[in-house]
VEXMI-208275 format. One record per residue (C-alpha): residue in one letter; chain; x, y, z. Coordinates in pm, whole numbers, plus 32768, in hexadecimal, padded with zeros to 4 digits. Example, Ala and Ser with C-alpha at 12.3 -4.5 7.8 and 13.67 -1.06 7.14 Angstrom:
2
+-------+-------+------+-------+------+
: lovex : margu : east : north :   up :
+-------+-------+------+-------+------+
:     A :     A : 84CE :  7E3E : 830C :
:     S :     A : 8557 :  7F96 : 82CA :
+-------+-------+------+-------+------+
***
This chain:
125
+-------+-------+------+-------+------+
: lovex : margu : east : north :   up :
+-------+-------+------+-------+------+
:     X :     A : 7FFF :  8016 : 8019 :
:     X :     A : 8092 :  8155 : 7F75 :
:     X :     A : 7FB1 :  8226 : 804F :
:     X :     A : 7FC5 :  81F3 : 81D7 :
:     X :     A : 7ECE :  82DE : 8258 :
:     X :     A : 7DC8 :  822D : 832C :
:     X :     A : 7CB2 :  82AA : 8228 :
:     X :     A : 7D61 :  81DB : 8126 :
:     X :     A : 7D8D :  80AC : 81D6 :
:     X :     A : 7C1B :  80A0 : 822F :
:     X :     A : 7BDA :  80D3 : 80BB :
:     X :     A : 7CC3 :  7FBE : 804F :
:     X :     A : 7C14 :  7ED5 : 8145 :
:     X :     A : 7AB6 :  7F3C : 806D :
:     X :     A : 7B5F :  7F15 : 7F34 :
:     X :     A : 7ACA :  7DA1 : 7EF8 :
:     X :     A : 7967 :  7E0F : 7F5E :
:     X :     A : 7965 :  7F4B : 7E8A :
:     X :     A : 79FB :  7E92 : 7D6D :
:     X :     A : 78AD :  7D7F : 7D9D :
:     X :     A : 77CC :  7EBE : 7DBB :
:     X :     A : 7854 :  7F73 : 7C95 :
:     X :     A : 7871 :  7E6F : 7BAD :
:     X :     A : 7734 :  7EA9 : 7B0F :
:     X :     A : 76F2 :  7FFA : 7ACE :
:     X :     A : 75FA :  80B9 : 7BA9 :
:     X :     A : 750F :  8199 : 7B55 :
:     X :     A : 74F7 :  82F4 : 7C0B :
:     X :     A : 738A :  839B : 7BE5 :
:     X :     A : 7350 :  8500 : 7C53 :
:     X :     A : 71E1 :  85B4 : 7BDB :
:     X :     A : 71F9 :  8577 : 7A6B :
:     X :     A : 7358 :  84F8 : 7A22 :
:     X :     A : 7411 :  83D0 : 7A22 :
:     X :     A : 759A :  8382 : 7A45 :
:     X :     A : 763F :  823A : 7A25 :
:     X :     A : 7739 :  8225 : 7B64 :
:     X :     A : 783A :  8126 : 7B10 :
:     X :     A : 793B :  8199 : 7C4F :
:     X :     A : 7923 :  824A : 7DA5 :
:     X :     A : 79E4 :  8367 : 7D26 :
:     X :     A : 78ED :  8374 : 7C0D :
:     X :     A : 77C1 :  83A3 : 7D2D :
:     X :     A : 7860 :  8485 : 7DD8 :
:     X :     A : 78A3 :  8576 : 7CA2 :
:     X :     A : 772C :  8534 : 7C4C :
:     X :     A : 76CC :  857A : 7DBF :
:     X :     A : 77AF :  86A6 : 7DC1 :
:     X :     A : 7738 :  8738 : 7C62 :
:     X :     A : 75C0 :  86FA : 7CDB :
:     X :     A : 75F0 :  87E4 : 7E2A :
:     X :     A : 76A5 :  88E5 : 7D73 :
:     X :     A : 7597 :  88ED : 7C7D :
:     X :     A : 750A :  8A78 : 7C77 :
:     X :     A : 7624 :  8AED : 7D5E :
:     X :     A : 7735 :  8BD9 : 7D01 :
:     X :     A : 7865 :  8BBC : 7DCC :
:     X :     A : 7966 :  8CCA : 7E03 :
:     X :     A : 7AC2 :  8CE2 : 7EC2 :
:     X :     A : 7B6D :  8E04 : 7F2F :
:     X :     A : 7CED :  8E49 : 7F85 :
:     X :     A : 7C5F :  8F5D : 807C :
:     X :     A : 7B3B :  9046 : 80EE :
:     X :     A : 7BB0 :  913A : 7FEE :
:     X :     A : 7B4F :  9072 : 7EB6 :
:     X :     A : 79E1 :  9084 : 7F14 :
:     X :     A : 78B8 :  9154 : 7EC9 :
:     X :     A : 7821 :  921E : 7FA0 :
:     X :     A : 76DF :  9147 : 7FC3 :
:     X :     A : 7798 :  9011 : 7FC4 :
:     X :     A : 788E :  909F : 80EE :
:     X :     A : 773D :  90E4 : 8193 :
:     X :     A : 769D :  8F7E : 817C :
:     X :     A : 77F2 :  8EC2 : 81D5 :
:     X :     A : 7880 :  8F99 : 82C3 :
:     X :     A : 77E7 :  90D1 : 8344 :
:     X :     A : 766F :  904F : 836E :
:     X :     A : 764C :  9050 : 84FE :
:     X :     A : 7546 :  8F35 : 84C9 :
:     X :     A : 7631 :  8E5A : 83E8 :
:     X :     A : 7770 :  8E80 : 8499 :
:     X :     A : 7817 :  8DE2 : 85A9 :
:     X :     A : 7907 :  8E95 : 86B7 :
:     X :     A : 7A16 :  8DD1 : 875E :
:     X :     A : 7B30 :  8E15 : 885B :
:     X :     A : 7C79 :  8DC2 : 87D3 :
:     X :     A : 7D8F :  8DCE : 88E4 :
:     X :     A : 7ED2 :  8DD4 : 88A6 :
:     X :     A : 7FCA :  8D2B : 8993 :
:     X :     A : 80ED :  8D42 : 88F1 :
:     X :     A : 811B :  8E85 : 8815 :
:     X :     A : 826D :  8E19 : 87AE :
:     X :     A : 8204 :  8CE9 : 871D :
:     X :     A : 80D8 :  8D86 : 868B :
:     X :     A : 81A1 :  8E7E : 85E0 :
:     X :     A : 8286 :  8D5C : 8557 :
:     X :     A : 816B :  8CAF : 84C4 :
:     X :     A : 8094 :  8DDB : 8428 :
:     X :     A : 8207 :  8E3A : 8386 :
:     X :     A : 825A :  8CCC : 82FC :
:     X :     A : 80E9 :  8CB1 : 8266 :
:     X :     A : 80A0 :  8E32 : 820A :
:     X :     A : 81DE :  8EE6 : 81E7 :
:     X :     A : 8281 :  8F55 : 80A0 :
:     X :     A : 8394 :  8E5A : 80C9 :
:     X :     A : 8328 :  8D21 : 7FF0 :
:     X :     A : 8431 :  8C1D : 8069 :
:     X :     A : 83B4 :  8BF0 : 81E4 :
:     X :     A : 8240 :  8BB5 : 8172 :
:     X :     A : 82BB :  8AC2 : 803C :
:     X :     A : 83A1 :  8A1F : 815B :
:     X :     A : 8263 :  8A00 : 8218 :
:     X :     A : 8174 :  8983 : 8138 :
:     X :     A : 8276 :  8877 : 80BE :
:     X :     A : 82BA :  87FE : 8209 :
:     X :     A : 813B :  87DF : 8271 :
:     X :     A : 806F :  87A0 : 8136 :
:     X :     A : 8058 :  8626 : 8160 :
:     X :     A : 7FC2 :  8660 : 82CD :
:     X :     A : 7EBB :  870C : 8261 :
:     X :     A : 7D7D :  8648 : 82D3 :
:     X :     A : 7C80 :  875D : 828A :
:     X :     A : 7CA1 :  8836 : 8156 :
:     X :     A : 7BBE :  8934 : 80CD :
:     X :     A : 7C15 :  8985 : 7F52 :
+-------+-------+------+-------+------+
***
């Protein structure tokens, strides 16, 4: 096994059952549409596509890129926002982390990403 994460090992242990399930194509029916499903990946892609239908997903690097109405809806509207107290117990460490991840020097950020990329458990892309 090349991938050794617990999740990958779990999937590997399920491989025989999954092969049996997907050896014959299944049909995913949604309202008036049908789609042939031959693998777990196809099923996941189809479910994601159905869930995103009619949605517009936008990403911003910073608040300054948003239009005023978007800024209000996502950040400023008191009925939609959650305020949380953030405490910095070690200001020096916090400053170092901030400089590494947000600073103008690229090398420390690249090193951080290369050293930690395989440790990611939940990544929002």
